[in-house]
Structures are given as C-alpha cells and as structure tokens.
C-alpha positions as CSV (number, residue, x, y, z in Angstrom):
1,M,-12.6,2.6,9.8
2,R,-9.6,2.6,12.0
3,I,-6.6,2.3,9.8
4,A,-2.9,1.9,11.1
5,V,-0.4,3.2,8.8
6,I,3.0,1.8,9.5
7,G,5.7,4.1,8.0
8,T,5.9,8.0,8.5
9,G,7.5,8.7,4.8
10,N,6.4,10.1,2.0
11,V,4.1,7.3,1.0
12,G,3.0,6.9,4.5
13,V,1.7,10.5,5.2
14,A,-0.3,11.0,1.8
15,L,-1.8,7.7,2.3
16,G,-2.7,8.5,6.2
17,R,-3.4,12.2,5.8
18,G,-5.6,11.0,2.4
19,W,-8.0,8.6,4.5
20,A,-8.4,11.2,7.3
21,R,-9.5,13.6,4.8
22,A,-12.3,11.1,3.8
23,G,-13.5,10.4,7.4
24,H,-11.6,7.3,8.4
25,E,-10.0,7.0,11.9
26,V,-5.7,7.1,11.1
27,I,-3.2,6.3,13.5
28,W,0.4,5.9,12.4
29,G,2.8,3.6,13.3
30,S,6.9,4.2,13.5
31,R,9.9,2.6,15.7
32,R,10.2,6.0,16.5
33,P,7.3,7.3,17.4
34,D,8.8,10.3,19.2
35,A,10.9,11.4,16.0
36,T,8.1,11.7,13.4
37,G,7.9,15.8,12.7
38,D,4.2,17.1,12.3
39,V,2.8,13.4,12.0
40,T,-0.1,12.6,14.5
41,P,-1.5,10.7,16.1
42,V,1.2,8.7,16.2
43,A,2.7,5.2,18.3
44,G,4.8,2.3,18.3
45,I,4.1,-0.2,15.8
46,G,2.5,-2.9,17.9
47,A,0.2,-0.1,19.5
48,A,-1.2,1.5,16.4
49,A,-1.9,-1.9,14.8
50,D,-4.2,-2.6,17.8
51,G,-7.8,-2.6,17.3
52,A,-7.2,-1.6,13.8
53,D,-9.5,-2.9,10.6
54,A,-6.7,-2.5,8.6
55,V,-2.9,-2.5,8.6
56,V,-1.1,-0.4,6.1
57,L,2.7,-1.2,5.3
58,A,4.5,2.0,4.0
59,V,8.3,0.9,5.1
60,P,11.2,-0.1,3.3
61,S,11.0,-3.8,1.9
62,D,14.2,-4.6,3.6
63,A,12.4,-3.5,7.1
64,L,9.3,-6.2,6.5
65,G,10.8,-8.8,8.9
66,D,10.9,-6.5,11.7
67,T,8.2,-5.0,11.1
68,I,6.0,-7.9,11.1
69,A,7.8,-8.9,14.2
70,A,7.1,-5.7,15.7
71,L,3.1,-6.2,14.8
72,G,2.8,-9.0,17.2
73,A,-0.4,-11.2,16.4
74,V,-1.2,-10.8,12.8
75,H,-3.4,-13.8,12.4
76,G,-6.8,-12.7,11.3
77,R,-5.5,-9.0,10.6
78,V,-5.8,-7.3,6.7
79,I,-2.6,-6.2,5.7
80,I,-2.2,-4.1,2.4
81,D,1.6,-4.1,1.6
82,A,2.6,-0.9,-0.6
83,T,6.0,-1.8,-0.5
84,N,7.9,-2.7,-3.6
85,T,11.6,-4.8,-3.7
86,L,13.0,-2.5,-6.4
87,G,15.9,-3.9,-7.9
88,K,16.1,-7.0,-5.9
89,P,14.6,-10.2,-6.2
90,P,11.9,-11.6,-3.7
91,P,13.4,-13.5,-0.8
92,D,13.6,-17.0,-0.4
93,G,12.2,-17.8,-4.1
94,A,8.9,-16.2,-3.4
95,T,7.2,-14.9,-6.8
96,S,7.1,-11.6,-5.3
97,G,7.6,-9.3,-2.6
98,A,4.1,-9.7,-1.3
99,A,4.2,-13.6,-1.2
100,H,6.9,-13.4,0.8
101,L,5.0,-11.0,3.5
102,A,2.3,-13.5,3.4
103,T,4.8,-16.0,4.8
104,L,6.2,-13.8,7.2
105,A,2.4,-12.6,8.5
106,E,1.3,-16.4,8.1
107,G,-2.7,-16.5,9.4
108,A,-3.0,-12.5,8.2
109,S,-4.8,-11.4,4.7
110,V,-2.3,-9.9,2.5
111,V,-3.7,-7.2,0.1
112,K,-0.9,-5.8,-2.5
113,A,-2.3,-2.3,-3.0
114,F,-0.7,1.2,-3.5
115,N,2.5,0.3,-5.1
116,T,2.4,1.4,-8.9
117,M,2.1,5.2,-8.5
118,G,4.2,7.9,-6.6
119,W,3.4,9.5,-3.3
120,E,2.0,12.6,-5.1
121,T,-0.5,10.5,-7.1
122,M,-1.9,9.2,-3.7
123,A,-1.9,12.3,-1.7
124,D,-4.1,13.5,-5.3
125,P,-5.1,10.6,-7.5
126,M,-7.1,13.0,-9.9
127,I,-4.7,14.1,-13.0
128,D,-6.5,16.4,-15.7
129,G,-10.5,15.1,-14.4
130,R,-9.3,11.9,-14.8
131,R,-8.7,8.9,-11.7
132,A,-5.5,6.8,-11.5
133,V,-6.0,3.3,-11.3
134,C,-5.1,1.2,-8.2
135,F,-4.7,-2.5,-8.7
136,V,-5.6,-4.3,-5.9
137,C,-5.0,-8.1,-5.4
138,G,-5.2,-10.6,-2.7
139,D,-6.3,-14.2,-1.7
140,D,-9.0,-13.2,0.6
141,P,-11.8,-11.6,-1.6
142,A,-13.0,-9.7,1.7
143,A,-9.7,-8.1,2.4
144,R,-9.6,-7.3,-1.4
145,S,-12.8,-5.4,-1.4
146,L,-11.8,-3.2,1.9
147,A,-8.1,-2.1,0.0
148,A,-10.2,-1.2,-3.1
149,Q,-12.8,0.7,-1.2
150,L,-9.9,2.4,0.7
151,G,-8.6,3.1,-2.7
152,R,-12.0,4.8,-4.3
153,D,-12.0,6.6,-0.8
154,L,-8.7,8.2,-2.2
155,G,-9.7,9.0,-5.4
156,F,-8.5,6.3,-7.3
157,E,-10.5,3.6,-9.7
158,A,-9.4,1.0,-7.8
159,V,-9.6,-2.6,-10.1
160,D,-9.7,-5.9,-8.4
161,A,-6.3,-7.9,-9.9
162,G,-7.3,-10.8,-8.4
163,D,-5.5,-13.6,-6.5
164,L,-2.3,-13.0,-4.7
165,E,-0.1,-14.3,-7.3
166,A,-0.9,-10.9,-9.2
167,A,1.3,-8.9,-7.2
168,R,4.4,-10.3,-8.9
169,H,2.7,-8.4,-11.8
170,L,1.7,-5.3,-9.7
171,E,5.5,-5.0,-8.7
172,S,7.1,-5.3,-11.9
173,L,4.5,-2.3,-12.9
174,A,6.0,-0.5,-10.2
175,S,9.5,-1.2,-11.1
176,F,8.1,0.3,-15.1
177,W,6.9,3.8,-13.2
178,V,10.0,4.1,-11.1
179,H,12.1,3.6,-14.8
180,L,9.8,6.1,-16.6
181,A,9.9,8.5,-13.4
182,F,13.9,8.7,-12.7
183,R,15.0,7.7,-16.2
184,T,12.8,9.6,-19.1
185,E,11.7,12.9,-19.2
186,L,8.1,12.3,-17.4
187,G,9.3,12.5,-13.8
188,R,7.5,11.5,-10.7
189,K,4.1,13.5,-11.4
190,F,2.2,11.1,-13.6
191,A,0.4,7.9,-13.0
192,F,-0.9,4.9,-15.1
193,A,-4.7,4.9,-15.5
194,L,-7.1,2.8,-17.6
195,L,-9.4,3.3,-20.7
196,H,-12.4,1.7,-20.9
197,R,-14.5,0.7,-24.5
198,S,-18.2,1.2,-24.0
199,G,-20.9,-0.6,-26.2
200,G,-20.2,-4.1,-28.1
C-alpha cells in the first residue's frame, strides 16, 4: 500500500517508519521538503499525496486548513486524522476536530485514528508483551477497515469504534492521555489497552 504521511515531526516519523518496516510504500509530505532532516523520501504535500491509498495527517491541528488546501483534490481519498485539538474546542461548533476536518475535506473518507497514544507507542506498540489499543472511527466502513489494518500492521490491537461521531470520545481520551503523561508520574511511555473476558 502507498501511504502519504503528512508531517515530519515525531508522530509522522514514528508512523511512517513503522509502516515502511511492515512493507508499505511510504512517502512523507511537508511544506518544506528541503528541511526535514533524515526523513526520506519526502515531497511537497500535494506531490506526496498523489496516488496514495491513504493520506495520514500528523500535523498541528491549527494547520489542518492549510494542509487540506495543499493536498488539492480530496474527493474519494482516505484521510486518516491523527491530530488533536488539545485544550481548544473544535472549530465552527463541530462535535470533534475530525468532524471539522470532514467539512474541510468534503468528499473524502475521514477516519480518526492514532491519536490516543504518544509517538513512543506508535514506534513500538508492544508493552510487556501486550499490544496497545488503537481505536478507529469513520463513516466509511471500508476506510475504517483500511485504517484498522494499518494499525495492526504497526502492532496495535485495532478496535473499530464506529462512525465518525465517536471521534469526540477518541479526542477526549487523547486529552486524558496528555493529562496522565504530563501531570502524573506515569510520563509518556504508557498506553491504553483492552482486557477481554473469555467465555460467558
């Protein structure tokens, strides 16, 4: 699969390198492709997204408008939103940042995923022999399934959380992760997981 990761910060690098290790074709997109350090291959945002099976947004939430504009035509694209509007209400009265993104990227299949953990867990979702959980939600079941598979390819337990309406819960969970990471003794190197009870 060809994946365009838009953003070359810690999140974008961790996700992209993980997918490359899993055998996917990865290209990073940046507003400044000539100043991205050792990330390669890298191109402008529109060029990186051209022909991609999935476009993953790993940019600051306040850059979403400019990023969508730079992507060019988005109709029919699968756009995976790994961003969070931490400490800020979603714009324009939207129920979540992902819902707002869906209005910016009209015609695209928007999926919320990879936003409830730190980049360290994205780089290695196995913690003491257990898989961290990655929730995915979106209105297009096929796009949701694709995002879940990408989560499994990284090593996550991928859980389908339903329609895009659930993004508000995922974004709240991300805020809770940030609270625990920076206001308690847990630090950044933890992740959420699920316990499954077998039998009746």
